[in-house]
C-alpha positions as CSV (number, residue, x, y, z in Angstrom):
1,M,-23.3,27.5,-98.5
2,D,-20.2,28.6,-100.4
3,L,-17.2,26.3,-100.3
4,T,-13.8,27.8,-99.4
5,L,-11.0,27.6,-101.9
6,P,-9.3,24.6,-100.2
7,Q,-12.6,22.8,-100.1
8,R,-13.2,23.4,-103.8
9,L,-9.7,22.2,-104.6
10,Q,-10.3,19.0,-102.6
11,Q,-13.2,18.2,-104.9
12,S,-11.3,19.0,-108.1
13,V,-7.9,17.3,-107.4
14,Q,-7.7,13.8,-106.2
15,G,-5.4,13.0,-103.2
16,S,-3.9,15.4,-100.8
17,F,-0.3,14.2,-101.6
18,H,-0.9,14.9,-105.3
19,K,-2.4,18.3,-104.5
20,T,0.4,19.3,-102.1
21,A,3.2,18.2,-104.6
22,L,1.5,20.1,-107.4
23,L,1.1,23.3,-105.3
24,Q,4.7,23.2,-104.0
25,K,6.2,22.8,-107.5
26,R,4.0,25.5,-109.0
27,V,4.8,28.0,-106.2
28,R,8.5,27.3,-106.7
29,E,8.1,28.1,-110.4
30,L,6.3,31.3,-109.6
31,I,8.9,32.4,-107.1
32,R,11.6,31.7,-109.7
33,G,9.9,34.1,-112.1
34,A,7.3,32.0,-114.1
35,S,4.4,34.1,-115.3
36,P,0.9,33.4,-113.8
37,L,-1.4,31.4,-116.0
38,I,-4.3,33.6,-115.0
39,D,-5.0,37.4,-115.1
40,T,-4.9,38.5,-111.5
41,R,-3.8,41.4,-109.3
42,E,-2.7,38.7,-106.7
43,T,1.0,38.8,-105.8
44,N,1.1,35.9,-103.4
45,P,2.6,32.9,-105.3
46,I,0.7,30.5,-103.1
47,R,-2.6,32.1,-103.7
48,I,-1.9,32.3,-107.5
49,A,-1.0,28.6,-107.6
50,F,-4.3,27.7,-105.7
51,L,-6.3,29.7,-108.2
52,E,-4.5,28.1,-111.2
53,M,-5.1,24.6,-109.7
54,E,-8.8,25.4,-109.1
55,R,-9.2,26.4,-112.7
56,G,-7.5,23.2,-113.9
57,L,-4.6,25.1,-115.6
58,I,-1.8,23.0,-114.0
59,E,-1.2,19.3,-113.6
60,L,1.6,17.1,-112.2
61,I,3.5,15.4,-114.9
62,P,5.6,12.4,-113.8
63,D,9.3,12.6,-114.7
64,E,11.9,9.9,-114.9
65,E,12.8,10.1,-111.2
66,G,9.1,9.9,-110.3
67,L,9.1,13.3,-108.6
68,G,7.0,15.0,-111.2
69,E,7.0,18.4,-112.6
70,V,4.3,21.0,-113.0
71,G,3.1,21.8,-116.4
72,A,0.4,23.9,-117.9
73,E,-2.2,21.9,-119.8
74,P,-1.5,22.3,-123.5
75,Q,-3.8,24.7,-125.3
76,P,-5.3,23.7,-128.6
77,G,-2.7,24.1,-131.4
78,E,0.3,24.1,-128.9
79,S,3.0,21.5,-128.8
80,S,3.9,20.2,-125.4
81,D,7.5,19.5,-126.5
82,E,10.2,21.8,-125.1
83,E,13.3,22.6,-127.2
């Protein structure tokens, strides 16, 4: 039996709060004009964020306030520092 996308995500991301926070922040980034991290014809930012999370392309990075921010996982040879 094939699992649905939310079921697959539940297996790959620990904790529903963490998953919800990650999705909310990434959807917000996409709405504000961030480019998708995947090649897709999908235009729905929620669906795009789900697909990115499923593929392990985004993670929640804790910030100083403890709210976290979404970041793409660094690719080999890339610096994670922003200037």
